[in-house]
C-alpha positions, -999 to +999 in steps of 0.1 A: -186-043+027-171-021+054-135-010+056-124-037+080-138-064+058-122-049+028-089-047+046-091-083+056-100-094+021-069-075+007-045-089+033-059-124+028-054-121-010-018-109-005-011-138+019-025-163-006+004-156-030+030-152-003+034-115-002+060-105+024+060-077+051+024-067+047+017-035+064-017-018+068-017+020+076-048+038+087-046+069+065-081+083+073-067+112+093-041+120+067-061+120+035-097+124+026-091+103-006-088+068+010-089+052+045-061+027+043-028+022+026-015-014+023+021-020+015+035-054+006+066-069-009+069-093-038+102-109-048+100-105-085+082-086-113+061-117-119+051-120-083+042-083-079+019-085-110+003-118-098-003-103-063-020-072-079-042-093-102-051-117-073-061-088-051-082-072-079-099-106-087-108-112-051-121-076-047-143-080-079-156-114-066-166-096-034-185-070-054-160-042-050-150-018-078-114-019-089-107+017-099-073+009-115-041-010-115-009+009-123+027-001-128+023-035-144+047-027-172+078-030-151+063-048-121+087-032-097+059-012-081+023-021-088-005-001-073-041-013-070-068+013-062-099+001-046-111+035-036-111+033+001-079+012+001-048+018-020-024-012-022+013-008-031+030-040-040+068-034-044+100-052-048+124-050-018+148-024-033+120-001-045+102-004-011+133+004+007+141+034-016+107+051-014+100+042+022+062+047+020+059+035+056+075+067+068+056+089+043+022+076+055+030+074+092+012+100+113+043+110+131+077+115+115+103+088+124+133+110+117+141+139+140+143+173+124+177+189+119+186+218+141+179+250+123+154+234+099+119+250+095+104+221+114+128+226+143+121+263+144+083+257+145+086+234+175 
């Protein structure tokens, strides 16, 4: 299964259980560890856990290896590692706080402050 098919499988599995604000980020230029980061929101601990298990089950059914699932204890932020794709399923407050979209974007969304190292390098 190629990366596009795997990405579609993950998004479809998230949509099955009503994940919100699904975002797929091509991280292939930013990290050699994986090609995509998928971020989705679940409304409760129960939903984030269910979303993670559903994605893992669908991946296994398609013959993919699920390397691991982390964060099930609290359910506020559950990570599913499929090797080429890492899925972050977060509750709204946690997603807002950590702002992974900005972390994994290829270009920074916040301007650098005058006098900062980034501004001096520009």
